[in-house]
C-alpha atoms as one frame of an Amber mdcrd trajectory, in Angstrom:
protein
  87.682 106.493  97.248  86.162 107.698  94.012  88.337 107.652  90.936  87.790
 109.251  87.578  89.815 108.165  84.551  92.498 110.507  83.284  91.701 111.518
  79.731  95.246 110.671  78.585  95.167 113.438  75.982  98.665 114.562  76.943
  99.902 111.065  77.795 100.258 111.928  81.488  98.382 110.324  84.345  96.685
 112.338  87.075  97.997 110.887  90.353  95.867 111.075  93.500  97.514 110.604
  96.896  95.750 108.353  99.390  93.926 110.193 102.164  95.838 107.939 104.603
  99.190 109.235 103.321 101.034 112.224 104.701 104.185 114.064 103.713 105.810
 112.980 106.988 104.735 109.344 107.181 105.878 106.156 105.521 102.471 105.397
 103.949 102.580 107.326 100.699 100.480 105.644  98.043  99.214 107.309  94.876
  96.708 106.017  92.350  96.015 107.061  88.761  93.305 105.733  86.520  93.257
 105.160  82.791  90.575 103.550  80.637  92.234 100.122  80.728  94.267 100.149
  83.977  94.559 101.408  87.528  98.132 102.450  88.348  99.594 102.439  91.881
 102.946 103.882  92.980 104.938 105.071  95.973 104.653 108.875  96.028 108.142
 109.154  97.514 109.554 107.571  94.332 107.435 109.105  91.533 109.780 107.943
  88.758 110.135 104.467  90.260 108.137 101.344  89.511 104.382 101.405  89.126
 101.917  98.572  89.620  99.234  98.436  86.907  96.004  96.521  87.503  93.022
  95.729  85.323  89.920  97.585  86.549  88.239  94.289  87.565  91.298  93.310
  89.624  91.317  96.717  91.340  87.620  96.350  92.174  88.265  92.920  93.694
  91.188  94.303  95.744  89.399  97.345  97.227  87.378  95.562  99.928  90.622
  94.125 101.339  92.384  97.496 101.237  89.609  99.256 103.118  89.759  96.939
 106.145  91.686  98.236 109.121
């Protein structure tokens, strides 16, 4: 997964749905990047809670997320 930071000019994040997610399935994860954080949310609940991670923490997490 390649992420590019949202510019934040309008204060809104650009959310990207995981390629493993579908509109029919239970696995609906979206990610948005900002200069100081990576944000993760459930796409079925877009106004619900969001997990925010420091970029270094996200980088450490990725190898575990990519294992199947």
